[in-house]
FIKOL-804411 format. One line per 10 residues: for each residue x, y, z of C-alpha. Coordinates in nm, 2 decimals. Each point is the difference from the previous one (the first is absolute). Example, Ala and Ser with C-alpha at 12.3 -4.5 7.8 and 13.67 -1.06 7.14 Angstrom:
! FIKOL-804411
1.23,-0.45,0.78  0.14,0.34,-0.07
! end
This chain:
! FIKOL-804411
2.32,1.79,1.13  0.12,0.15,0.32  -0.18,-0.06,0.34  -0.13,0.36,0.00  -0.13,0.00,-0.36  -0.38,0.04,-0.01  -0.16,-0.33,-0.11  -0.33,-0.07,-0.17  -0.22,-0.29,0.12  0.15,-0.25,-0.25
0.35,0.08,0.10  -0.08,-0.04,0.37  -0.15,-0.34,-0.05  0.27,-0.13,-0.23  0.28,0.13,0.22  -0.15,-0.19,0.30  0.00,-0.32,-0.20  0.32,0.03,-0.21  0.23,-0.30,0.04  0.21,0.04,-0.32
0.08,0.28,-0.24  -0.06,0.37,-0.01  -0.31,0.20,-0.08  0.12,0.12,-0.34  -0.26,-0.04,-0.27  0.09,-0.29,-0.24  0.24,-0.18,0.24  -0.09,-0.33,0.16  -0.12,0.01,0.36  -0.10,-0.27,0.25
-0.30,0.05,0.23  -0.10,-0.18,0.31  -0.36,-0.13,-0.04  -0.25,0.02,0.29  -0.32,-0.15,-0.15  -0.11,-0.21,-0.30  -0.33,-0.04,-0.18  -0.10,-0.29,-0.22  -0.33,-0.07,-0.17  -0.14,-0.33,-0.14
0.07,0.07,-0.36  0.37,0.03,0.07  0.04,-0.14,0.36  -0.03,-0.36,-0.11  0.33,0.04,-0.19  0.16,0.18,0.29  -0.08,-0.28,0.24  0.13,-0.26,-0.25  0.32,0.21,-0.02  0.03,0.01,0.38
-0.03,-0.38,-0.01  0.26,-0.03,-0.28  0.25,0.21,0.20  -0.06,-0.19,0.32  -0.12,0.30,0.20  -0.11,-0.09,0.35  -0.18,0.32,0.12  -0.04,0.35,-0.13  0.25,0.25,0.15  -0.20,0.32,-0.05
-0.18,0.21,0.26  -0.32,-0.11,-0.17  -0.11,-0.19,-0.31  -0.36,-0.04,-0.11  -0.15,-0.23,-0.26  -0.34,0.11,-0.15  -0.25,-0.19,-0.21  -0.17,0.27,-0.21  0.06,-0.06,-0.37  -0.12,-0.36,-0.07
-0.33,-0.01,0.19  -0.22,-0.17,-0.26  -0.03,-0.37,0.07  -0.12,-0.15,-0.32  0.20,-0.32,0.06  0.25,-0.13,0.25  0.31,0.20,-0.11  -0.06,0.33,0.19  -0.12,-0.16,0.33  0.28,-0.25,0.00
0.25,0.29,-0.04  -0.16,0.19,0.28  0.06,-0.31,0.22  0.36,-0.01,-0.11  0.05,0.37,0.08  -0.15,-0.04,0.34  0.22,-0.29,0.08  0.31,0.19,-0.13  -0.09,0.30,0.21  -0.02,-0.22,0.31
0.32,-0.18,-0.09  0.21,0.31,-0.07  -0.14,0.24,0.25  -0.23,0.24,-0.20  -0.33,0.16,0.08  -0.27,-0.14,-0.22  -0.30,0.19,-0.13  -0.28,-0.23,-0.10  -0.20,0.02,-0.32  -0.26,0.27,0.04
0.19,0.21,0.25  0.10,0.25,-0.26  0.25,0.14,-0.25  0.35,-0.02,0.13  0.10,0.36,-0.03  -0.28,0.18,0.20  -0.01,-0.28,0.25  0.37,0.01,0.06  -0.01,0.38,0.03  -0.27,-0.02,0.26
0.13,-0.30,0.20  0.38,-0.01,-0.04  0.13,0.32,-0.17  0.26,0.18,0.20  0.13,0.35,-0.09  0.38,-0.01,-0.06  0.01,-0.37,-0.09  0.12,-0.14,-0.33  -0.21,-0.28,-0.15  0.04,-0.20,-0.32
-0.29,-0.19,-0.15  -0.05,-0.24,-0.29  -0.27,0.23,-0.14  0.08,0.32,-0.20  -0.26,0.20,0.20  0.19,-0.06,0.33  0.10,0.36,-0.04  -0.35,0.10,0.13  0.13,-0.02,0.35  0.20,0.31,-0.07
-0.33,0.18,0.10  0.10,-0.03,0.37  0.37,0.08,-0.03  0.13,-0.34,-0.08  0.25,-0.07,-0.28  -0.18,-0.29,-0.17  0.14,-0.16,-0.31  -0.15,-0.25,-0.24  0.25,-0.27,-0.11  0.01,-0.35,-0.14
-0.09,-0.29,0.23  0.36,-0.12,0.03  0.10,0.34,0.13  -0.27,-0.03,0.26  0.12,-0.36,0.09  0.35,0.13,0.05  -0.13,0.29,0.22  -0.19,-0.26,0.21  0.33,-0.18,0.04  0.15,0.32,0.15
0.18,0.12,-0.30  0.02,0.37,-0.11  -0.17,0.12,-0.31  0.25,0.13,-0.26  -0.13,0.27,-0.23  0.14,0.29,-0.20  -0.04,0.31,0.21  -0.29,0.19,-0.16  -0.03,0.37,-0.06  -0.24,0.16,0.24
-0.28,0.19,-0.18  -0.16,0.25,0.23  -0.36,0.08,-0.10  -0.14,0.30,0.18  -0.38,0.00,0.04  -0.17,0.34,0.05  -0.36,0.12,0.02  -0.31,-0.21,0.06  -0.19,-0.24,-0.22  -0.32,0.14,-0.15
-0.33,-0.18,0.04  -0.03,-0.32,-0.21  0.38,-0.03,-0.02  0.17,-0.26,0.22  0.33,-0.17,0.07  -0.02,-0.22,-0.31  0.00,0.31,-0.22  0.33,0.11,0.16  0.18,-0.32,-0.10  -0.17,0.01,-0.34
0.14,0.35,-0.04  0.35,-0.13,0.07  -0.06,-0.27,-0.27  -0.14,0.26,-0.24  0.32,0.21,0.05  0.26,-0.28,0.00  -0.16,-0.32,-0.14  0.11,-0.35,0.11  0.37,0.05,0.00  0.02,0.33,0.17
0.10,-0.14,0.34  0.26,-0.25,-0.11  0.30,0.01,0.22  -0.17,0.24,0.25  -0.17,0.00,0.33  -0.29,0.25,0.01  -0.03,0.20,0.32  -0.32,0.20,0.05  0.02,0.31,0.22  -0.15,0.35,0.04
-0.31,0.17,0.14  -0.24,-0.20,-0.23  0.06,-0.31,0.22  -0.22,0.15,0.27  -0.31,-0.08,-0.20  0.10,-0.36,-0.08  -0.08,-0.29,0.23  0.22,-0.30,0.05  -0.22,-0.20,-0.24  0.01,0.28,-0.26
0.38,-0.02,0.02  -0.03,-0.38,-0.04  -0.17,0.06,-0.33  0.28,0.22,-0.12  0.29,-0.21,0.13  -0.16,-0.32,-0.14  0.00,0.13,-0.36  0.35,0.12,0.02  0.07,-0.35,-0.13  -0.18,0.11,-0.33
0.26,0.28,-0.03  0.28,-0.26,0.02  0.12,0.15,0.33  0.21,-0.21,0.24  -0.25,0.12,0.27  -0.19,0.30,0.13  0.01,0.14,0.35  -0.19,0.26,0.21  0.10,0.15,0.33  -0.12,-0.16,0.32
-0.20,0.29,0.15  -0.31,0.07,0.20  -0.22,-0.16,-0.26  0.20,-0.33,0.03  -0.04,0.02,0.38  -0.38,0.05,-0.05  -0.01,-0.31,-0.23  0.20,-0.22,0.23  -0.20,0.11,0.30  -0.32,-0.10,-0.19
0.16,-0.34,-0.07  0.07,-0.04,0.37  0.38,0.03,-0.05  0.09,0.35,0.12  0.31,-0.15,0.17  0.15,-0.08,-0.34  0.00,0.36,-0.11  0.33,0.19,-0.05  0.02,0.34,-0.15  0.22,0.02,-0.31
0.01,0.34,-0.17  0.24,0.15,-0.25  0.25,0.24,0.17  -0.02,0.37,-0.08  0.22,0.06,-0.29  -0.02,-0.36,-0.13  0.05,-0.02,-0.38  -0.09,-0.25,-0.28  0.18,-0.12,-0.31  -0.31,0.09,-0.21
-0.28,0.24,0.10  -0.35,0.06,-0.12  -0.32,0.17,0.13  -0.37,-0.09,-0.04  -0.26,0.26,0.09  -0.28,-0.22,0.11  -0.26,0.28,-0.05  0.06,-0.01,-0.38  -0.07,-0.37,-0.05  -0.31,-0.14,-0.17
-0.14,-0.35,-0.03  0.23,-0.21,-0.21  -0.02,-0.35,-0.16  0.25,-0.24,-0.16  -0.12,-0.13,-0.33  0.06,-0.36,-0.11  0.25,-0.16,0.02  0.27,0.18,0.21  0.00,0.18,0.33  0.19,0.28,-0.17
-0.26,0.07,-0.26  -0.16,0.27,0.21  -0.25,0.27,-0.11  -0.26,0.22,0.17  -0.33,-0.18,0.04  -0.18,0.27,-0.19  0.20,-0.08,-0.32  -0.15,-0.35,-0.01  -0.34,0.07,0.15  -0.29,-0.18,-0.17
0.17,-0.33,-0.08  -0.23,-0.29,0.10  0.09,-0.20,0.31  -0.11,-0.35,0.08  0.19,-0.07,0.32  0.12,0.19,0.30  0.24,-0.16,0.26  0.07,0.17,0.33  0.28,-0.13,0.23  0.36,-0.13,-0.01
0.31,0.12,0.17  -0.01,0.31,-0.21  -0.32,0.13,0.16  -0.03,-0.21,0.32  -0.13,0.24,0.27  -0.34,0.01,0.16  -0.05,0.35,-0.15  0.05,-0.14,-0.35  -0.30,-0.23,0.03  -0.21,0.23,0.22
0.02,0.29,-0.26  -0.12,-0.24,-0.27  -0.28,-0.11,0.23  -0.11,0.35,0.07  0.00,0.10,-0.37  -0.22,-0.31,-0.08  -0.22,0.03,0.31  -0.37,0.00,-0.08  0.08,-0.05,-0.37  0.04,-0.31,-0.22
0.31,-0.08,-0.21  -0.05,0.04,-0.37  -0.17,-0.31,-0.15  0.29,-0.06,-0.24  0.27,0.01,0.27  0.12,-0.27,0.24  0.11,0.17,0.32  0.26,-0.22,0.17  0.12,0.07,0.35  0.32,-0.16,0.13
0.03,0.08,0.37  0.37,0.01,0.08  -0.01,-0.15,0.35  -0.22,-0.17,0.25  0.02,0.31,0.22  -0.10,0.23,-0.29  -0.30,-0.23,-0.07  -0.10,0.02,0.36  0.01,0.38,0.00  -0.19,0.02,-0.32
-0.27,-0.20,0.16  0.00,0.19,0.33  -0.02,0.34,-0.18  -0.29,-0.11,-0.23  0.21,0.04,-0.31  -0.02,-0.37,-0.08  -0.38,0.02,0.00  0.01,0.31,-0.24  0.23,-0.19,-0.24  -0.22,-0.31,0.00
-0.31,0.20,-0.05  0.16,0.18,-0.30  0.05,-0.34,-0.16  0.37,-0.05,0.08  0.15,-0.35,0.00  0.21,-0.06,0.32  0.30,-0.22,-0.04  0.25,-0.15,0.24  0.25,0.21,0.19  0.31,-0.04,-0.22
0.16,0.09,-0.33  -0.26,-0.17,-0.22  -0.07,0.21,-0.31  0.33,0.19,0.02  0.20,-0.32,-0.07  -0.26,-0.16,-0.23  -0.12,-0.24,0.26  -0.37,0.04,-0.10  -0.19,0.30,-0.12  0.16,-0.03,-0.35
-0.18,0.25,-0.23  -0.17,-0.08,-0.33  0.23,0.02,-0.30  0.08,0.36,-0.11  -0.26,0.15,0.24  0.11,0.29,0.21  0.07,-0.09,0.37  0.08,0.29,0.23  0.21,-0.12,0.30  0.17,0.16,0.30
0.28,-0.26,-0.03  0.37,0.09,-0.06  0.05,-0.16,-0.34  -0.17,-0.05,-0.33  0.26,-0.19,-0.20  -0.15,-0.21,-0.29  -0.17,-0.31,0.13  0.07,0.06,0.37  -0.38,0.00,0.06  -0.04,-0.36,-0.11
-0.14,0.09,-0.34  0.25,0.00,-0.29  -0.15,0.28,-0.19  -0.10,0.23,0.29  -0.05,0.37,0.03  0.09,0.10,0.35  0.01,0.36,0.12  0.15,0.12,0.33  -0.17,0.27,0.20  -0.10,0.13,0.34
-0.30,-0.14,0.20  -0.19,0.33,-0.08  0.05,-0.05,-0.37  -0.10,-0.37,0.03  -0.31,0.08,0.19  -0.10,0.27,-0.26  0.02,-0.26,-0.28  -0.20,-0.25,0.21  -0.29,0.25,0.01  0.01,0.13,-0.35
0.13,-0.30,-0.21  0.26,0.21,-0.17  0.34,0.15,0.10  -0.11,0.31,0.19  0.20,0.28,0.17  -0.13,-0.04,0.36  -0.02,0.38,0.03  -0.29,-0.01,-0.24  -0.22,-0.21,0.23  -0.30,0.19,0.14
0.10,-0.03,0.37  0.22,0.14,0.26  0.34,-0.17,0.05  -0.05,-0.26,0.28  0.25,0.00,0.28  -0.07,-0.32,0.20  0.02,0.02,0.38  0.25,-0.28,0.08  0.01,-0.16,0.34  0.25,0.14,0.25
0.07,-0.36,0.11  0.02,-0.23,-0.30  -0.08,-0.37,0.04  0.29,-0.22,0.12  -0.03,-0.36,-0.08  0.31,-0.22,0.01  -0.17,-0.34,0.03  0.11,-0.10,-0.35  0.36,0.09,0.07  0.18,-0.31,0.13
0.31,0.06,0.22  0.33,-0.17,-0.07  0.06,-0.32,0.19  0.27,-0.02,0.27  0.33,-0.14,-0.15  -0.02,-0.34,0.17  -0.35,-0.06,-0.12  0.07,0.14,-0.34  0.29,-0.24,-0.06  -0.24,-0.29,0.00
-0.24,0.13,-0.26  -0.01,-0.19,-0.33  -0.06,0.20,-0.32  -0.33,-0.09,-0.15  0.06,-0.05,-0.37  -0.30,-0.07,-0.23  0.04,-0.16,-0.34  0.04,0.33,-0.18  0.31,0.10,0.19  0.32,-0.09,-0.19
0.36,0.04,0.11  0.20,0.29,-0.14  0.18,-0.09,-0.32  0.38,-0.02,0.01  0.17,0.23,-0.24  0.34,-0.06,-0.16  0.29,0.25,-0.02  0.03,0.25,-0.29  0.23,-0.15,-0.27  0.31,0.20,-0.11
-0.11,-0.04,-0.36  -0.36,-0.01,-0.12  -0.20,0.05,-0.32  -0.36,0.10,0.05  -0.30,0.06,-0.23  -0.22,0.30,0.07  -0.35,-0.14,0.07  -0.17,0.34,0.06  0.07,0.36,-0.08  -0.21,0.24,0.20
-0.06,0.37,0.03  0.01,0.24,0.30  -0.16,-0.04,0.34  -0.07,-0.38,-0.02  -0.15,-0.08,0.34  0.03,-0.31,0.21  -0.38,-0.05,-0.06  0.09,-0.03,-0.37  0.29,-0.23,0.07  -0.21,-0.22,0.23
-0.37,0.09,0.05  -0.17,0.02,0.33  -0.36,-0.11,0.04  -0.20,-0.30,0.10  0.13,-0.22,-0.28  0.37,0.05,0.07  0.07,0.08,0.36  -0.12,-0.33,0.15  0.32,-0.15,-0.16  0.23,0.25,0.18
0.17,-0.29,0.19  0.03,-0.22,-0.31  0.25,0.15,-0.24  -0.03,-0.27,-0.27  -0.38,0.06,-0.02  0.01,0.38,0.03  0.26,0.03,-0.28  -0.26,-0.10,-0.26  -0.16,0.35,0.05  0.31,0.20,-0.07
-0.03,0.30,-0.24  -0.36,-0.09,-0.11  -0.07,0.37,-0.03  0.30,0.04,-0.23  0.04,-0.33,-0.19  -0.20,-0.31,0.08  0.25,-0.22,-0.17  0.29,0.10,0.23  -0.03,-0.29,0.25  -0.01,-0.26,-0.28
0.29,0.15,-0.19  0.21,0.04,0.32  -0.04,-0.37,0.08  0.12,-0.08,-0.35  0.30,0.23,0.02  0.28,-0.24,0.11  0.29,0.17,0.17  -0.21,0.30,0.12  -0.12,0.32,-0.14  -0.01,0.38,0.05
-0.24,0.29,-0.01  0.03,0.36,-0.13  -0.20,0.29,0.15  -0.02,0.38,0.00  -0.01,0.24,0.29  -0.11,-0.09,0.35  -0.03,-0.37,-0.05  -0.17,-0.18,0.28  -0.19,0.29,0.16  -0.28,-0.08,0.25
-0.04,-0.29,0.23  0.30,-0.14,0.20  -0.10,-0.36,-0.08  0.32,-0.19,-0.06  -0.20,-0.27,-0.18  0.04,0.24,-0.30  0.37,-0.10,0.01  0.00,-0.35,0.14  -0.26,-0.13,-0.25  0.19,0.12,-0.32
0.33,-0.11,0.16  -0.16,-0.34,0.04  -0.08,0.00,-0.37  0.36,0.09,-0.09  0.03,0.38,0.02  0.37,0.09,0.05  0.03,0.37,-0.11  -0.22,0.30,-0.04  0.12,0.30,-0.19  -0.21,0.32,0.05
0.04,0.38,-0.03  -0.07,0.01,0.38  -0.15,-0.21,0.28  -0.24,0.06,0.28  0.18,-0.02,0.33  -0.17,-0.30,0.17  -0.01,-0.22,-0.32  0.37,0.08,-0.07  0.09,-0.13,0.35  -0.22,-0.30,-0.04
0.18,-0.09,-0.33  0.34,0.01,0.18  -0.14,-0.20,0.29  -0.09,-0.29,-0.22  0.31,0.01,-0.23  -0.14,0.18,-0.30  0.24,0.25,-0.15  -0.15,0.34,-0.05  0.17,0.22,-0.26  -0.07,0.34,-0.14
0.06,0.14,-0.35  0.28,0.27,-0.01  -0.11,0.10,-0.35  -0.38,0.04,-0.05  0.05,-0.09,-0.37  0.10,-0.35,0.10  -0.35,-0.06,0.14  -0.13,0.08,-0.35  0.24,-0.25,-0.15  -0.11,-0.30,0.20
-0.31,-0.18,-0.10  -0.21,-0.29,0.12  0.19,-0.31,-0.12  0.34,0.17,0.00  0.28,-0.20,0.17  0.25,0.17,0.23  0.33,-0.17,0.09  0.19,0.08,0.32  0.36,-0.11,0.08  0.22,0.06,0.31
-0.31,0.09,0.21  0.17,-0.08,0.33  0.30,0.22,-0.06  -0.20,0.29,-0.14  -0.24,-0.01,0.30  0.28,0.00,0.25  0.21,0.27,-0.15  -0.22,0.28,-0.13  -0.36,0.11,-0.07  0.01,-0.05,-0.37
-0.06,-0.33,-0.19  0.02,-0.07,-0.37  -0.23,-0.23,-0.21  -0.02,-0.10,-0.36  -0.33,0.05,-0.18  -0.07,-0.26,-0.27  0.37,-0.06,-0.05  0.06,0.34,-0.16  -0.06,0.29,0.23  0.18,0.08,0.33
-0.22,0.14,0.28  0.14,0.17,0.31  -0.23,-0.05,0.30  0.03,0.10,0.37  -0.10,-0.14,0.34  -0.05,0.17,0.33  0.09,-0.30,0.23  0.22,0.05,0.30  0.29,-0.25,0.02  -0.19,-0.22,0.25
-0.32,0.01,-0.22  0.21,-0.09,-0.31  0.14,-0.30,0.20  -0.36,-0.10,0.10  -0.12,0.01,-0.37  0.30,-0.21,-0.11  -0.08,-0.26,0.27  -0.37,-0.03,-0.11  -0.16,0.23,0.25  -0.01,0.08,0.36
-0.12,-0.33,0.14  0.27,-0.18,-0.20  0.26,0.25,0.14  -0.12,-0.09,0.35  0.03,-0.37,-0.07  0.35,0.04,-0.16  0.13,0.20,0.30  -0.09,-0.30,0.22  -0.07,0.22,0.30  -0.31,0.09,0.20
-0.21,0.28,-0.16  0.05,0.22,0.31  0.37,0.01,-0.08  -0.05,0.15,-0.35  0.03,0.37,-0.07  -0.07,-0.01,-0.37  -0.26,0.20,-0.19
! end
C-alpha cells in the first residue's frame, strides 16, 4: 500500500503499530501493543504467567486489572483471589479496579480508552473498545502476559469488512438490534478472519455507548475485532468522561476501500431476538411473541450504557413488573449506578419491583441470577450458550433493553412496538458522573518491587507441560459437533469460576455439558488422549482454562473441521496440536473410542502444513495445521512458557508469537 493510497480506519491504526509483516490478508503481522485489559476470571492466570516468566514490570503504556466476574463471595476463594490480583497489580505496575467498580469494558472505555491505540485483553469482549476508534482484540491470557512484557502481538492479517450504516433507527429499535441483524445475516462464524469497520451516515444517530453494544458483540460473529471511526461523537463521549485531551480524530480517507462490503439501512430494522441457545439463532420478536417469560436481566457489557437502563426504567415507570417475572438489573459501573440514582431512574426500577444487583458481570457469566430449569429468561447479555447462565438446562434469549422491558410488563415475549405508550427517549445528563475512587493507581517501580504476592490456599502454580512426542497413539475421548463453545468445554458460573487459579480442581468440571464422564476417563487414559470436533470449535470466551485444564488431564491433539481464533491460539500456547480435516468424510469415519496413531510428528510439523495419521490401524487420514514455523516449534516444546524457559533468556528479548 503506497503512502498516498486512501486508508480506512483499520489500516491507519495497524500501519501505525506494524512492527513485522505486511498488511496482506492471511499473512502474519506483528503489532505493537499500547494497552492491556485483564479481568478476574482470566487475570489470575495472567499474573501467575507473569510470575512464571520472571516479569518485573509491565512495559505497556497502560495495563488495567478489573474485578468484575467473580463478585459473589460464598466462601473464601473469590475474596482471596481478589487480594492476590490487587497485590499482583501493585507488584507489576497495573491499574486495579476494585470489586463493585464495574464491568471492565465500559469502565475501560470511559476511564482509559484512547482513539488510535491497540489493546489486547484476556476477555473476548475486549473488542468493545472499538466503539471509540481503538483496535481492541480479545486474546488468551498468555498473549496478554507477553504484551505486558513488551512483546508484539502476532496475528494473521484479517480481511477488513466495511459495513455501511445508512438511515435512522425507528422507534423501539436500538443498537442491540443492529448487531442482532448482523448475526441474523451471518451467524456465529460470519466474522472469522475479519475486522468489521462500521462507517456511513447512519453513525450520526449512534452514541459511543450504542457503538459499544455493536462492537462488543462482534465477538459473537467470530470477528477479530470491530472498529468505528473516532469522530465528533467520540469527542463528546470523552469530554463527558473528563478526558477531552485524549481525543484524536481518526476517519477513513475519501476513496478508502474494504476487502468485503455490506450495507444496513437502519430504518428497515425491527426488534430482534436470539432464541436459545446461540447468539446466531436470531428471529424477529414478533415471530416468537406470546412465549411465557419468567426472568428478565438487564445489563452486561453488551448493553452497558446509562440509556440502556434509563429506557427500561421509563417503560416500567408507574407500573409493576408482571407477577410471574423476576426483573434483574445489573448496573454496569459505579458511575452508571450513581447517574441512575441522580436521574430518578433507580427509584422507578425499584418501585416497579426490579431487583438491583452489584455493578459487575453477574448474570451474564452465571455468577448469580441463574434461571429456573427450562424457563425462558430474556437477557441483554452477549451470549446464550447452553449452561452459561449457571443452570444446565437453561433457556436464555438475547434481546434489546426495550424488548426485555416489554416482557417484564407483560409476562410474555412482546414486540415492544405493541406497548400502549410513546417510545421513551431519556434525557441523559450532559455531565455524567465521574468517580475514580475505586480505581487504584500503579505503584512507583521502587515501591512495587517490594510487594509480595498474596496467595490464598486456592491458588496453585501453573502445571508444567512436557514436549510433544514424535510418535504418539491416542484414543478419542469425545467426538463433538459444530460450534462447541468454551462454556461447553469449561462452564462459567458460581460453581466453577472460583477455581480459576486452581487447574487441578477446575479440571473436574470439563465438558460437563457434553459428557459428564470426560474428566474421569481422561484421568484413566494413560499416555494422553485427543478430541474430535466439527466447525468453529472453541467459540466464545477467551478463557485459556478451557485449554490448560484438558491439557492437564492429558489432551495432546484436537482435530476439528475448523477452530475459533482465540481458542486455536490458546491450544498452541499450551502445546496442544490443533489439526483440521482435509477431507470432511474423515470426520464421519472417526468415532468416540477410535484410536489415531501419529508418527514423525516433528518432521511433518517443520516441513509442511499436512500431517498423516492412521485411524484404528487401517485407514490413513490426511490432516492439516495452520501453525507458523515459530508456533510449530512452540507446540513441539510444550507451549509458550516452556519455549521461554528453554531459550534461557529474559522474556523481553523474545520475539515469538
